[in-house]
Each structure stands twice: as structure tokens, then as C-alpha cells.
Steps between C-alpha positions, in 0.01 A plus 500: 500500500527789254748674276766229459761549227763271352786571260622235253821631351807414297778708342264545203154561642293575807135393543304627799195300609252623762216343697221687675206341676182549303696603189715194440837456334645706215825617344546870570835560331730319257831670423748416226822582684712518185293795376315625808165459325197409708301258285190582708512882488209593729284261295474779247319323218205324653296402802716369787260211565641326192827450690460154655749240615251230397135439421302174502139389484396236758192286430371757252470782754630853457877516441724492804797729443792620707301822552194322649413639845435158657864388463692444823877505527616171654876512466793661323858385464774706343851391409776685318356448154143376555173576674215260577163637611213276611141625484175318565122510484251257646558238232834575337856573606723678247877506522686751280877483454711771334862423407761748383848417367836664544608393148189587300262799480210259542236437764328162505169442674308188598177408678374207706127448556384282792144375549426542871150355485362148539348508152649524148516848351536604138720790396476679166620824335840501669705818456862478620603864458308818416698823507483827312867505412575829328825610337384826346211633301297222331562650157876461554472125556584216266369150569632172363311172521568156348803416715570869547602579139182575302376863508148514640239751610531618859160355598591139437402155626775244462439125508686177424771659281550784747675354804659844533431850376746786474389859554741791454494878500611607151644825634712364787556132412377403844257212524400171653456138397206317658540120505201273565606148604148356466522204258367471147155625409420583863705820501396855421665840528283812482657837441336840540162352581387855582669615177715722716767286659560177683560129488306192609647149508239230546361160425271522198133544573316485168632303202656241731335566836693438818330285759656315793336300777676499836416218738487578874851582628638491144764754397512620140814676383438689175779582259720797579546827316811714453546867409835640385592870483710589196666786315619464143870530411611454862601211726129445566403481132244220457736306268738464797255476789240252379721227345716497814209496744293240318793264440610528864166481680220389266693238302481180701867400480614856577770729370770231481294292255670437167273305266656194338529441129208275409448276201142385430376245249166661407569664166597359255407155636175568689378162637707298250786431739648158566796329661721503192446870425559609857814292538634672187415852621638466855875503421460794262315703762772418751772612258317828440499584871135449594425445869158336475366258239119494501265241359180682412158343436527151353710310755198392706241233424222724628452829679432463870745211533877447494466185292753501215396493135675168445427492127738797468726441802533121530805533727326752724623838625759383752751445221410843357567658839836319527607619156390858569699511823800332338515795261501759780129586492189434708171361378178702471149372427172639369199423721133591486378643830121494482431316174484122532442247226153344512676164553700627798426353846372829645257571214379138497458461876387851587299659219348727766835684512462616139405865446150588385439770242219758512260250341583250774686270265837354587770727364745372240781683326689444176854364530749375243392147589126574477221617728562442869314579824597803707531404866400754764785582735244585771457126558723223640648480147733778612678264741500216247669706229745656746620154599509387135728792409714450810542134413626594152749745651629235744510220243686688229701748707332787317644850506210660312131432440280671244144502638265552210146506364192666630375498857151651518617791288584451137710696254290393200149618575348234723301668777666533840397363835353182644124471555507161674339446838678331787846642423698723737352811339151614591426668166631543148638840597692355794652231277686771307718620784521155658665371183797731544514420871511129420774538239700681767425219747634240254820689423557590865491131591739418216739780592496384863616151403726608211640850576723507191233380257410749226124513446381646171134608487401546138275769355244229422484399863470863615216565258601746227745514213827678575411573864739538793430667831610518863245240609664254263843587641370434852409147394766410243857575402455535124223575253488341155367828370425424138543264206680700230461289186857540384454221247285734290756784530285695750785482741754714681342843444170373638680352799670833565166682476370287786820557695518877456135558587535320834856585597423819696291336770566122479833326575627392159676199655155351568393510134539191283412607147457192281563377233813649341688237299872458563554349155341784301696785346603751597606319815658820631159668516344212687783482752502877553123501547517212748741679735242774554286271717518150648694329219324221313569367150329207330548345157643197328855507637603222259506760221779699667855463370791435735609861451155631590490284812838643606371852429203447730721353771735798489218754514299319769811460717572872456149596612510269803830656609358850451199411718726372777706820500238769446144536642347603168150453641528846660406696188331435165485760223326437165670684215415620151157408359409299809134603520442306176809315376480477122701420192559862396658625826759383747421393855689369799536489874749556779521289816711681756603499863491813716869546417411523130664171405318240297395431143341679206332308217427682171295374206540688170210316331461650148560854617717727281665635817875460518511564874283484810452805720477385861410701809502335843453688830809361674489560876876458548788728407731233358674467166437190290657293225274334245591168336318319221418145604442414135840613369703525824597854394516802733245764395634786708480659843211716623418684819174482695433859390534399136250217550257746659545743209493227234765291321513362147596140433560380142316204353801291401275194500121454467493375859741644753555397861714739700645445843549807719800495736565757769846651468691494828 
């Protein structure tokens, strides 16, 4: 069988894949239909052998790639928007699936690896995509790493903070966004590895080596990758394409998800919460319009158990749940996933489930209640903790759980991985990837039993400060991204820095940025910052006046109604000094639907500017009316062309929230 060709196409792109016996599988052409550009122009900038659909090392032998001559074509299935090709060698079967979309200029690709032999095999150095994508002369290219917003050199290797890179031709505005869905520290994106052009998306192979054992007949499904074709200042500008695609397909709850308003007890109370305090806070939170009331660390007697801390909650949590629901909210709880108190049943009865560090000592981590063992999820502890969490959800009718603390990665410098023998990982290296697989296994089981449950995977659990990526979104619904210490006045601007830097490539509705305080002034800045992402506000609500509580209720109700009317997740545009928000300059953001409707938030800070100059590449041709949510005053009418050219909005207040209506 020779010379087979398949076409994966959509209104936006066309990718042609060919197979030839003795030469394997490769992409021969990839056209951006909106511009007519072939992103593989005769492989002009390098050796064609670098173009591979995959590459993997099996049992330490020479790499097997899609171009290897020993590959046999077993099967192919093509539907309207997808193609699945199955190849095999003597010991491995590889299934490759390409999916295109009629709504997005994106192609998503996934692999499945099947061990055909009667013995275990070990795979390493797994490359998911390797193509010499070229959109012009290399010297005309600009590359952005760190969530696609930080200018970088063209020959770049992106890691944990680079779930996506953005490359664009400075002359034409045409480019692509490469999205690697591999979780946490296991991901890597290489660009221009020949220093001439190209992209590789892979599992890491050096700092955090990838290693995976496949038992006989076992199927391993690696994370997927996605590549979007873009052109600035058009309907396929990355600020329109990527937020829409990621919120619709990579965010677990999908494009209809509207994050609830969450209250959390952590700051200012930390672990000093008790029955009396909580019963005082609940009615205030209900009056303000919160949807979820969360007890953070401190409600439990120990980690690794649902036993109540009776010294602080003598009447238990059932009465707390009843009061929360009586005030129109649902209860949320903080839970440790892989850290269990030394007194907990699992740690006492099964010390062999505790992780070992590189010196073969049992691993402990620092928590707010002291040192505690880290349990390895590649042991039966995974099932124990899954049932413990599920029992808490059933018992207290939970709407939200915040899964926290380190697994075998740690955000504070403790070395990663588990060196113990007898666990479900063969080596330290294999424990790295298995950790993420096991987190996904836990959350998948919880989602199966509780489809509406919101699972928050914190940055501490995922292993680095301020991290969010597509692997996390595959496992959880939300990410407690950071702890902004608003109590020390390092607050809203720092929260917006985190938001702006991630907003191009990550769905903002998945980001929980703690710990902005609802009771701190200016409240307007904290509210306006919160509506840029998944809204969460903490603080001592007892300090709020009746008027301030009514103000919050009015504004929160307004935002909920806006979310129900307008799909503002379709576009996110940082404004002003967004690269580094600071006291001397204004910043802001716009959250808009494809029709151009939505909200603009502006922050004057200490800038001397009397107005903000705003340019947004509207993709509609409508006219709009702008209304100040802060003053309820009409600010004028503007056309889409005026937005594209730039409009000026006066700073009538230090913080301005503006609703954009489409004029009929």
C-alpha cells in the first residue's frame, strides 16, 4: 500500500497527511484558508526529516517516529471533521487522531499507544508534534512565550509557564498559537530547534524526564496538542480565537460555564474559624449575592479525614450547611488531596503509602497545622482519598471543593517525585507523570458521581506558584491561581498582573485569584478586578456597612445578569499598561462577545491621565452605546469602526466599569 493521502479541513484550514510504505506518515501541506498561506511552504527552512507526526523511544532503543520505515498502516477512518490513522510495529500500535472545527481555526491532535507484546515496555522522549511551520522569513518572526505574551528569542524552549506560545509575522500579522495540553512540569514546547523554523510539542525529557511503563495490552493516551492559525486585527485575531476555543473545548464545563461568586474564609481568618464566626458571616454573604460559601483550612480535625474539629465547631457542619442554603448559597469545603495528618488512619495503617524523597526518607511537607506526610497517589491511597472526598460531598451537599497542598510536586522548593519501591510507578521519573494521571483519575471519579460539582485544583497541588495550564483544566474546573496578600496592600494590581499575563491563552473563567478582601477600600477596585476572572472575594464581612452590602448586591446582581445575556468569554483584551500594571499608569480590560457587547473595566491608579485611549479590533459592524455601571450615566455612542480606530473615555472616577450595548 503506497501513496495514500488524507485531507483534514475546515472553513479555516486544510491539513494534508500522506503515508507511503517505507517512508511513513507526514504532513505535506497545511493551508490557512483565510489567507491562502501554506504554513509548510516546500519545507523551505530545514531538513524535511524533522517533520514528524510523533516520535517515541521504546525500551531505550533508537527513536520510533512517524517517518520510520518499519511502520505499517493498519487502518484509517475519516469523518467530516476528523481523521484517525492507526500504525503499528512489532511491539507497539499507534493511533493518531486529527480533529478540525467549523467554528475555530484550530486543529487538535491526540495519540494512543498500545503495547502489543506479552511483556511490559517503557516509553520515553515522547514528541506529540514536530513540524517546520513557517509564516515568512525567520527574521520577520516575533515569538511570545510565558502564556503567549512575553517577547522571546525565536529559538526558545518553553516549559511549565508556557502551555502555549504565539508566533507571528511582524510584516503580515499572520501567525499561529501552539497549545501543549501536557500537564505541569511534564510539558515542553521547542521552537526553531534548527534555528530556522518550526515547532515541537512534547513531554519533557531532561529536567523532568518523561517515562511511562505500559503493561501488556495496556493503552496509554497522552495529552493532546492544539494549533490555531491567526491573523491580527481580523476575526481570527488570537484575542478572539483562543479565549473562545479554550473556554468551549479545553475548559471542562464548556462554553456555557459561568463561574459562581465565591466567598472563602482563608484571609483574614486563616485557620481561626469557628461556629460563631461562620454563623455571623453567612447571612452577610447571602445578602451580598454570593453563590458559594467556602470553609477553608481549619474546619477539619485532621487532614486525610472528614472528622470535624469539634473544639471549633461543636454543633458540626450540618447546621452550617443548613444556614448557608437558607441564605440562597451552597457550601464549599477545603480538602487536602495527598497530604494526610500523621494521626490519620491512612498514614497510621499504611506508612508504606507515604512518598520517599531522594534520600529514601519518608516525605513530609509544611502545612499551616505543622509538618505532615505526603501520600503517594500511585498507591491504594488514591481510592481511599477519592472516597473520603466523595463522602464529604454527599454528606454536606457540596457545590465546590478546593483541593489543596502538595502532591509529589511542591511549590516551595521540596524536591519532586517519589522514590519509594512497591508503588505503581517503576521509577522516580515515572512517578512524575503518574502523579498528574492519578489526580485526573481522582477528579474523573468525582465528576462521574457529581457532574455539577466544581473542583478547584490549587497552584500548590499542581506544583508551582501562579501556574495554570490545559492539563489542570482537563482535571479540574477552577484553579486557585495565587494568594495575593491583599491585607498588606499588595492587592488588586498584582491580581490583574496575573490575570492579564494569562488571559490570551487560558480561559479567565477558570482562574480563581485569591485573596482580595471585600471589606478593604477601594471596594470598587476589588469588585472590578474580580469580574475579570472567576469572581472570588474574601475578607471580614462583619466590617461592611449596610450600605456597602447593598452596593455589592446591586453590582453582583448586575454582573450575573450580564453573564446570562452576553457570552463575554468569547474575547478578552487587556488595556493600557497591562504588561506591568503600576501606580503611575492606567490599566484595564475588556470582556466581549463576538457581537462586541460586554464590559470594560478601567483603573486610573495614580496616573495623571484624564482619559483612557482604547482600541479594540471589533469583528462586527454594529453601533454601540456605552453606559457607566458606576454612575448609571450614558457615556456616548460609538461605531465598530471607531473602536477599531481608537476611542477616548474620560476618567470620571478612579475605577470605571462600562457596559457596552449593541444599538438595534
